KETI-581162 format. One line per field, with one value per residue (C-alpha): z, x, y; residue number from 1. Coordinates in nm, 3 decimals, m for minus. Layout:
zz	Z,...;
xx	X,...;
yy	Y,...;
num	NUM,...;
***
This chain:
zz	6.859,6.663,6.549,6.685,6.367,6.287,6.102,5.740,5.427,5.188,4.834,4.527,4.476,4.856,4.751,4.467,4.578,4.874,4.715,4.461,4.801,4.922,4.529,4.538,4.893,4.788,4.515,4.715,4.954,4.653,4.672,4.389,4.568,4.827,5.024,5.314,5.289,5.355,5.628,5.773,5.711,5.840,6.117,6.248,6.628,6.616,6.819,6.619,6.900,6.861,6.513,6.512,6.684,6.499,6.163,6.286,6.381,6.052,5.894,6.090,6.045,5.643,5.577,5.911,5.818,6.024,5.786,5.814,5.934,6.050,5.934,6.039,5.817,5.828,5.593,5.581,5.549,5.366,5.617,5.555,5.888,6.234,6.433,6.310,6.590,6.537,6.223,6.227,5.922,5.915,5.667,5.457,5.181,5.103,4.936,4.908,5.131,5.453,5.424,5.682,5.754,6.039,6.025,6.154,6.229,6.056,6.124,5.816,5.829,5.547,5.425,5.091,5.136,5.106,5.331,5.496,5.763,6.135,6.301,6.338,6.608,6.534,6.568,6.826,6.773,7.184,7.166,6.938,7.053,7.373,7.577,7.445,7.673,7.509,7.151,7.288,7.472,7.129,6.930,7.138,7.217,7.580,7.889,7.944,7.544,7.607,7.362,7.179,6.924,6.623,6.678,7.010,6.906,6.630,6.955,7.114,6.817,6.738,7.151,7.098,6.830,6.971,7.329,7.094,6.937,6.591,6.511,6.314,6.218,6.136,6.210,5.914,5.878,5.710,5.839,6.055,6.310,6.259,6.377,6.720,6.905,7.199,6.912,6.820,7.225,7.252,6.985,7.107,7.466,7.289,7.156,6.748,6.490,6.260,5.911,5.991,5.770,5.913,5.788,5.595,5.857,6.139,6.296,6.440,6.596,6.442,6.613,6.890,6.991,6.891,6.639,6.546,6.148,5.950,5.783,5.436,5.519,5.682,5.331,5.099,5.245,5.234,4.919,4.640,4.733,5.047,4.866,4.753,4.557,4.666,4.502,4.709,4.553,4.193,4.185,3.916,3.663,3.751,3.995,4.294,4.364,4.673,4.720,5.109,5.305,5.681,5.874,6.321,6.482,6.744,6.721,7.113,7.475,7.601,7.286,7.243,6.917,6.629,6.268,6.031,5.627,5.456,5.057,4.823,4.485,4.297,4.477,4.852,4.830,5.108,5.306,5.375,5.541,5.739,5.845,6.215,6.450,6.779,6.997,7.050,6.684,6.607;
xx	3.270,3.019,3.167,2.928,2.730,2.857,2.619,2.792,2.666,2.787,2.911,2.709,2.930,2.921,2.507,2.449,2.687,2.510,2.193,2.295,2.386,2.031,1.902,2.063,2.014,1.622,1.654,1.792,1.543,1.271,1.116,1.010,1.116,1.405,1.237,1.173,1.502,1.664,1.448,1.546,1.910,1.891,1.667,1.649,1.825,2.028,2.162,2.510,2.546,2.205,2.245,2.566,2.401,2.101,2.388,2.616,2.260,2.129,2.449,2.468,2.141,2.159,2.537,2.653,2.827,3.077,3.346,3.279,3.577,3.619,3.851,4.006,4.115,4.084,4.064,4.058,3.877,3.997,3.968,4.058,4.021,4.142,3.767,3.628,3.733,4.050,4.175,4.533,4.825,4.851,4.949,4.617,4.525,4.275,4.502,4.835,5.034,5.001,4.724,4.516,4.281,4.059,4.116,3.866,3.939,3.667,3.503,3.350,3.225,3.307,3.159,3.118,2.715,2.866,3.013,2.935,3.047,2.959,3.140,3.370,3.617,3.759,4.110,4.191,4.554,4.746,4.940,4.776,4.379,4.421,4.632,4.439,4.169,4.078,4.027,3.836,3.578,3.516,3.494,3.245,3.443,3.323,3.571,3.559,3.746,4.108,4.370,4.434,4.636,4.424,4.545,4.338,4.029,4.058,4.039,3.776,3.539,3.622,3.520,3.196,3.119,3.202,3.031,2.792,2.768,2.903,3.044,3.423,3.603,3.968,4.016,4.217,4.388,4.724,5.054,4.920,4.728,4.964,5.237,5.089,5.165,4.864,4.635,4.769,4.763,4.400,4.308,4.467,4.295,3.958,4.108,4.017,4.246,4.375,4.529,4.798,5.031,5.391,5.647,5.954,6.225,5.955,6.183,6.063,6.165,6.204,6.361,6.173,6.277,6.652,6.698,6.575,6.527,6.355,6.038,6.190,6.441,6.212,6.058,6.299,6.477,6.173,6.177,5.972,5.832,5.669,5.461,5.052,4.910,4.574,4.367,4.216,3.968,3.893,4.097,4.068,4.346,4.179,4.230,4.517,4.717,4.954,5.145,5.181,5.393,5.350,5.640,5.652,5.723,5.697,5.725,5.703,5.755,5.356,5.289,5.379,5.497,5.191,5.187,5.254,5.179,5.419,5.245,5.473,5.280,5.473,5.797,5.879,5.840,5.853,5.624,5.465,5.137,5.146,4.859,4.918,4.611,4.588,4.730,4.410,4.356,4.683;
yy	14.516,14.740,15.054,15.354,15.498,15.849,16.092,16.249,16.325,16.109,16.203,16.155,15.841,15.687,15.783,15.599,15.282,15.259,15.247,14.990,14.796,14.837,14.748,14.437,14.312,14.368,14.190,13.873,13.906,13.880,14.267,14.455,14.757,14.846,15.088,14.885,14.758,15.089,15.212,14.878,14.936,15.305,15.315,14.979,14.927,14.602,14.402,14.281,13.999,13.862,13.893,13.752,13.439,13.369,13.375,13.106,12.904,12.891,12.872,12.500,12.431,12.452,12.397,12.181,11.843,11.609,11.710,12.103,12.331,12.635,12.932,13.235,13.497,13.890,14.202,14.568,14.880,15.191,15.486,15.857,16.015,15.895,15.882,15.529,15.280,15.108,15.273,15.312,15.332,14.908,14.676,14.542,14.293,14.495,14.732,14.518,14.764,14.961,15.211,15.399,15.107,14.935,14.532,14.330,13.955,13.668,13.363,13.179,12.758,12.575,12.259,12.046,12.242,12.571,12.859,13.147,13.410,13.330,13.577,13.902,14.080,14.446,14.385,14.730,14.853,14.828,15.185,15.407,15.304,15.044,15.305,15.631,15.667,16.034,15.844,15.549,15.751,15.951,15.694,15.451,15.231,15.019,14.998,14.625,14.607,14.494,14.464,14.108,14.012,13.905,13.488,13.594,13.726,13.410,13.189,13.389,13.330,12.946,12.951,13.080,12.889,12.553,12.609,12.747,12.386,12.421,12.078,12.106,11.858,12.098,12.486,12.672,13.039,13.137,13.202,13.521,13.265,12.902,13.148,13.163,12.915,13.042,12.983,12.627,12.543,12.678,12.453,12.182,12.207,12.215,11.919,12.029,11.939,12.247,12.302,12.612,12.797,12.898,13.041,12.792,12.916,12.739,12.570,12.170,11.913,11.620,11.255,11.173,11.555,11.509,11.769,12.115,12.183,12.462,12.357,12.348,12.176,11.880,11.952,11.927,11.628,11.405,11.134,11.187,10.827,11.029,11.309,11.272,11.509,11.642,11.937,12.216,12.349,12.518,12.833,13.128,12.936,12.568,12.270,12.405,12.093,12.094,11.786,11.640,11.436,11.341,11.381,11.258,11.626,11.891,12.270,12.392,12.257,12.266,12.023,11.626,11.544,11.520,11.462,11.773,11.766,12.015,12.096,12.233,12.287,12.451,12.503,12.549,12.934,13.166,13.007,12.658,12.546,12.314,12.055,11.995,11.780,11.825,11.543,11.375,11.315,11.129;
num	1,2,3,4,5,6,7,8,9,10,11,12,13,14,15,16,17,18,19,20,21,22,23,24,25,26,27,28,29,30,31,32,33,34,35,36,37,38,39,40,41,42,43,44,45,46,47,48,49,50,51,52,53,54,55,56,57,58,59,60,61,62,63,64,65,66,67,68,69,70,71,72,73,74,75,76,77,78,79,80,81,82,83,84,85,86,87,88,89,90,91,92,93,94,95,96,97,98,99,100,101,102,103,104,105,106,107,108,109,110,111,112,113,114,115,116,117,118,119,120,121,122,123,124,125,126,127,128,129,130,131,132,133,134,135,136,137,138,139,140,141,142,143,144,145,146,147,148,149,150,151,152,153,154,155,156,157,158,159,160,161,162,163,164,165,166,167,168,169,170,171,172,173,174,175,176,177,178,179,180,181,182,183,184,185,186,187,188,189,190,191,192,193,194,195,196,197,198,199,200,201,202,203,204,205,206,207,208,209,210,211,212,213,214,215,216,217,218,219,220,221,222,223,224,225,226,227,228,229,230,231,232,233,234,235,236,237,238,239,240,241,242,243,244,245,246,247,248,249,250,251,252,253,254,255,256,257,258,259,260,261,262,263,264,265,266,267,268,269,270,271,272,273,274,275,276,277,278,279,280,281,282;
***
Protein backbone atom coordinates (compact mmCIF):
# COMPACT_ATOMS: atom_id res chain seq x y z
CA UNK A 1 0.00 0.00 0.00
CA UNK A 2 1.44 3.36 -1.00
CA UNK A 3 1.02 6.35 1.28
CA UNK A 4 -1.32 9.01 -0.15
CA UNK A 5 0.44 12.09 -1.51
CA UNK A 6 0.03 15.09 0.79
CA UNK A 7 0.89 18.57 -0.46
CA UNK A 8 3.01 20.80 1.78
CA UNK A 9 5.80 23.29 1.28
CA UNK A 10 9.27 21.80 1.53
CA UNK A 11 11.94 23.47 3.60
CA UNK A 12 14.97 24.82 1.75
CA UNK A 13 17.03 21.91 3.03
CA UNK A 14 14.43 19.34 1.93
CA UNK A 15 14.15 20.98 -1.47
CA UNK A 16 17.90 20.86 -2.02
CA UNK A 17 18.09 17.24 -0.94
CA UNK A 18 15.21 16.27 -3.24
CA UNK A 19 16.82 18.09 -6.15
CA UNK A 20 20.06 16.19 -5.57
CA UNK A 21 18.20 12.88 -5.62
CA UNK A 22 16.38 13.75 -8.85
CA UNK A 23 19.65 14.88 -10.43
CA UNK A 24 21.34 11.59 -9.56
CA UNK A 25 18.41 9.61 -10.96
CA UNK A 26 18.58 11.57 -14.20
CA UNK A 27 22.34 11.09 -14.49
CA UNK A 28 22.00 7.37 -13.85
CA UNK A 29 19.40 7.17 -16.64
CA UNK A 30 21.80 8.92 -18.99
CA UNK A 31 20.11 12.34 -19.20
CA UNK A 32 22.19 15.51 -19.36
CA UNK A 33 19.39 17.49 -17.68
CA UNK A 34 17.02 16.49 -14.93
CA UNK A 35 13.90 18.47 -15.90
CA UNK A 36 12.17 15.53 -17.57
CA UNK A 37 12.87 13.26 -14.59
CA UNK A 38 11.54 15.93 -12.25
CA UNK A 39 8.31 16.24 -14.25
CA UNK A 40 7.92 12.44 -14.31
CA UNK A 41 8.20 12.15 -10.54
CA UNK A 42 6.05 15.21 -9.88
CA UNK A 43 3.23 14.78 -12.38
CA UNK A 44 2.95 11.14 -13.48
CA UNK A 45 0.18 8.93 -12.06
CA UNK A 46 1.69 5.62 -10.97
CA UNK A 47 0.12 2.21 -10.71
CA UNK A 48 2.36 1.05 -7.87
CA UNK A 49 1.39 -2.62 -8.25
CA UNK A 50 2.10 -2.64 -11.98
CA UNK A 51 5.47 -0.93 -11.45
CA UNK A 52 6.33 -3.49 -8.78
CA UNK A 53 5.46 -6.34 -11.13
CA UNK A 54 7.60 -4.85 -13.91
CA UNK A 55 10.56 -4.33 -11.56
CA UNK A 56 10.27 -7.90 -10.32
CA UNK A 57 10.14 -9.25 -13.87
CA UNK A 58 13.17 -7.17 -14.88
CA UNK A 59 15.20 -8.26 -11.84
CA UNK A 60 14.50 -11.96 -12.36
CA UNK A 61 15.23 -11.69 -16.09
CA UNK A 62 18.63 -10.08 -15.53
CA UNK A 63 19.72 -11.46 -12.14
CA UNK A 64 17.83 -14.74 -11.90
CA UNK A 65 19.73 -18.01 -11.33
CA UNK A 66 18.80 -21.45 -10.06
CA UNK A 67 20.46 -20.59 -6.74
CA UNK A 68 18.82 -17.21 -6.19
CA UNK A 69 17.50 -16.31 -2.72
CA UNK A 70 14.71 -14.12 -1.39
CA UNK A 71 15.57 -11.85 1.53
CA UNK A 72 13.04 -10.27 3.91
CA UNK A 73 13.88 -7.30 6.12
CA UNK A 74 12.37 -4.07 7.38
CA UNK A 75 13.43 -0.45 7.63
CA UNK A 76 12.00 2.68 9.20
CA UNK A 77 11.24 6.13 7.85
CA UNK A 78 11.51 8.88 10.45
CA UNK A 79 8.54 11.25 10.60
CA UNK A 80 7.71 14.40 12.57
CA UNK A 81 3.89 14.35 12.41
CA UNK A 82 1.17 11.74 12.96
CA UNK A 83 -0.79 11.97 9.70
CA UNK A 84 1.35 9.69 7.51
CA UNK A 85 -0.15 6.21 7.15
CA UNK A 86 1.23 3.80 9.75
CA UNK A 87 3.28 6.36 11.66
CA UNK A 88 3.69 5.95 15.42
CA UNK A 89 6.46 5.81 18.01
CA UNK A 90 8.10 2.44 17.42
CA UNK A 91 11.54 0.89 17.21
CA UNK A 92 13.35 1.44 13.95
CA UNK A 93 16.81 0.28 13.00
CA UNK A 94 17.18 3.48 11.00
CA UNK A 95 17.65 5.38 14.27
CA UNK A 96 18.58 2.41 16.46
CA UNK A 97 15.90 3.35 18.99
CA UNK A 98 12.18 4.09 19.40
CA UNK A 99 11.24 7.06 17.23
CA UNK A 100 8.19 8.49 15.50
CA UNK A 101 8.33 6.60 12.22
CA UNK A 102 6.75 4.43 9.57
CA UNK A 103 8.04 0.88 9.11
CA UNK A 104 8.13 -0.92 5.80
CA UNK A 105 8.80 -4.62 5.17
CA UNK A 106 10.80 -5.28 2.01
CA UNK A 107 11.58 -8.29 -0.16
CA UNK A 108 14.82 -8.51 -2.11
CA UNK A 109 16.13 -10.99 -4.65
CA UNK A 110 19.82 -11.90 -4.58
CA UNK A 111 22.01 -14.15 -6.71
CA UNK A 112 25.58 -14.35 -7.92
CA UNK A 113 24.62 -11.79 -10.58
CA UNK A 114 23.49 -9.09 -8.15
CA UNK A 115 20.64 -8.07 -5.86
CA UNK A 116 17.65 -5.74 -5.92
CA UNK A 117 14.39 -4.98 -4.10
CA UNK A 118 11.31 -6.53 -5.71
CA UNK A 119 8.43 -5.81 -3.31
CA UNK A 120 7.36 -3.81 -0.26
CA UNK A 121 4.56 -3.59 2.29
CA UNK A 122 3.75 -0.80 4.75
CA UNK A 123 3.31 -2.04 8.31
CA UNK A 124 0.05 -0.68 9.74
CA UNK A 125 0.00 -0.93 13.58
CA UNK A 126 -3.08 -2.67 14.93
CA UNK A 127 -4.23 -0.43 17.81
CA UNK A 128 -3.18 3.04 16.68
CA UNK A 129 -4.15 2.57 13.04
CA UNK A 130 -6.14 -0.53 12.09
CA UNK A 131 -8.68 0.06 14.85
CA UNK A 132 -8.93 3.83 14.33
CA UNK A 133 -11.42 4.32 11.48
CA UNK A 134 -11.19 8.13 11.52
CA UNK A 135 -7.41 8.12 11.32
CA UNK A 136 -7.46 5.56 8.51
CA UNK A 137 -9.95 7.67 6.56
CA UNK A 138 -7.89 10.85 6.90
CA UNK A 139 -4.76 9.08 5.71
CA UNK A 140 -6.55 7.42 2.78
CA UNK A 141 -6.00 3.84 4.00
CA UNK A 142 -8.24 1.53 1.92
CA UNK A 143 -11.02 -0.19 3.87
CA UNK A 144 -9.88 -3.65 2.79
CA UNK A 145 -6.46 -3.24 4.42
CA UNK A 146 -6.45 -5.31 7.63
CA UNK A 147 -3.82 -5.71 10.32
CA UNK A 148 -0.96 -8.05 9.47
CA UNK A 149 2.20 -8.75 11.43
CA UNK A 150 5.53 -8.09 9.76
CA UNK A 151 6.19 -11.82 9.21
CA UNK A 152 2.71 -12.13 7.67
CA UNK A 153 3.50 -9.24 5.32
CA UNK A 154 6.75 -11.00 4.42
CA UNK A 155 4.90 -14.23 3.65
CA UNK A 156 2.42 -12.35 1.46
CA UNK A 157 5.28 -10.91 -0.61
CA UNK A 158 7.06 -14.25 -0.85
CA UNK A 159 3.86 -15.96 -1.99
CA UNK A 160 3.26 -13.25 -4.59
CA UNK A 161 6.81 -13.64 -5.91
CA UNK A 162 6.51 -17.43 -6.13
CA UNK A 163 3.11 -17.16 -7.83
CA UNK A 164 4.68 -14.77 -10.35
CA UNK A 165 7.25 -17.42 -11.28
CA UNK A 166 10.24 -16.28 -9.22
CA UNK A 167 12.50 -19.28 -8.67
CA UNK A 168 14.32 -19.37 -5.34
CA UNK A 169 16.40 -21.89 -3.43
CA UNK A 170 16.10 -20.20 -0.06
CA UNK A 171 14.34 -17.47 1.88
CA UNK A 172 16.42 -15.62 4.46
CA UNK A 173 15.59 -13.24 7.30
CA UNK A 174 16.62 -12.10 10.76
CA UNK A 175 15.21 -13.07 14.16
CA UNK A 176 12.08 -10.95 13.80
CA UNK A 177 11.00 -13.33 11.03
CA UNK A 178 12.67 -16.56 12.11
CA UNK A 179 10.79 -16.55 15.42
CA UNK A 180 7.42 -16.62 13.66
CA UNK A 181 6.07 -20.18 13.28
CA UNK A 182 3.46 -19.06 10.75
CA UNK A 183 6.13 -17.84 8.34
CA UNK A 184 8.14 -21.05 8.66
CA UNK A 185 5.01 -23.15 8.19
CA UNK A 186 4.05 -21.13 5.12
CA UNK A 187 7.45 -21.67 3.55
CA UNK A 188 7.33 -25.38 4.27
CA UNK A 189 3.88 -25.59 2.71
CA UNK A 190 5.38 -24.07 -0.45
CA UNK A 191 8.34 -26.50 -0.19
CA UNK A 192 10.82 -23.63 -0.01
CA UNK A 193 14.01 -23.92 2.04
CA UNK A 194 14.87 -21.13 4.46
CA UNK A 195 17.71 -19.63 6.47
CA UNK A 196 16.18 -17.73 9.37
CA UNK A 197 17.68 -16.40 12.59
CA UNK A 198 16.26 -17.43 15.95
CA UNK A 199 17.00 -16.36 19.51
CA UNK A 200 19.56 -18.39 21.42
CA UNK A 201 16.78 -19.07 23.95
CA UNK A 202 14.62 -20.82 21.35
CA UNK A 203 13.81 -24.33 22.53
CA UNK A 204 14.20 -27.13 20.00
CA UNK A 205 13.67 -30.86 20.28
CA UNK A 206 16.46 -33.37 19.67
CA UNK A 207 16.96 -37.11 20.21
CA UNK A 208 14.04 -37.97 17.94
CA UNK A 209 11.82 -35.37 19.62
CA UNK A 210 12.41 -36.74 23.13
CA UNK A 211 14.50 -33.86 24.54
CA UNK A 212 13.60 -30.16 24.66
CA UNK A 213 16.64 -27.90 24.91
CA UNK A 214 17.74 -24.33 24.17
CA UNK A 215 19.43 -23.74 20.81
CA UNK A 216 22.60 -22.31 22.38
CA UNK A 217 22.92 -25.36 24.65
CA UNK A 218 22.75 -27.63 21.61
CA UNK A 219 25.53 -25.65 19.98
CA UNK A 220 27.61 -25.65 23.16
CA UNK A 221 27.52 -29.44 23.43
CA UNK A 222 28.79 -30.13 19.93
CA UNK A 223 32.42 -31.25 19.53
CA UNK A 224 34.88 -29.09 17.59
CA UNK A 225 34.91 -31.67 14.79
CA UNK A 226 31.22 -30.97 14.11
CA UNK A 227 31.86 -27.41 12.98
CA UNK A 228 32.66 -26.25 9.45
CA UNK A 229 33.71 -22.68 8.68
CA UNK A 230 32.03 -20.89 5.81
CA UNK A 231 32.11 -17.28 4.60
CA UNK A 232 28.89 -15.27 4.40
CA UNK A 233 30.54 -12.78 2.05
CA UNK A 234 32.53 -9.60 2.50
CA UNK A 235 31.64 -7.16 5.26
CA UNK A 236 32.95 -3.75 6.24
CA UNK A 237 35.93 -5.38 7.97
CA UNK A 238 36.58 -8.18 5.51
CA UNK A 239 35.13 -11.70 5.11
CA UNK A 240 32.33 -12.60 7.52
CA UNK A 241 33.02 -16.14 8.72
CA UNK A 242 30.60 -18.41 10.57
CA UNK A 243 31.06 -21.89 11.98
CA UNK A 244 28.24 -24.23 10.97
CA UNK A 245 27.09 -27.57 12.36
CA UNK A 246 24.12 -29.77 11.48
CA UNK A 247 21.73 -31.15 14.09
CA UNK A 248 18.53 -33.10 13.56
CA UNK A 249 15.87 -31.07 15.34
CA UNK A 250 12.27 -29.91 15.49
CA UNK A 251 10.84 -26.68 16.92
CA UNK A 252 7.06 -26.82 16.32
CA UNK A 253 4.31 -29.39 16.61
CA UNK A 254 3.20 -28.80 13.02
CA UNK A 255 6.57 -29.77 11.58
CA UNK A 256 8.53 -32.92 11.11
CA UNK A 257 12.15 -32.79 12.33
CA UNK A 258 14.39 -30.91 9.93
CA UNK A 259 18.08 -30.18 9.67
CA UNK A 260 19.29 -27.21 11.72
CA UNK A 261 22.65 -25.48 11.26
CA UNK A 262 23.91 -23.08 13.92
CA UNK A 263 26.64 -20.57 12.95
CA UNK A 264 28.66 -19.37 15.92
CA UNK A 265 31.09 -16.86 14.40
CA UNK A 266 33.01 -15.01 17.11
CA UNK A 267 30.95 -16.42 20.00
CA UNK A 268 27.40 -17.46 20.78
CA UNK A 269 26.11 -13.96 21.33
CA UNK A 270 22.47 -13.18 22.10
CA UNK A 271 21.14 -14.57 18.80
CA UNK A 272 21.91 -17.68 16.85
CA UNK A 273 21.09 -17.68 13.14
CA UNK A 274 19.68 -21.04 12.11
CA UNK A 275 19.48 -22.82 8.80
CA UNK A 276 16.23 -24.74 8.58
CA UNK A 277 15.18 -26.35 5.32
CA UNK A 278 11.66 -27.29 4.33
CA UNK A 279 10.93 -30.94 5.01
CA UNK A 280 10.97 -31.84 1.32
CA UNK A 281 14.60 -30.77 1.07
CA UNK A 282 16.03 -33.02 3.78
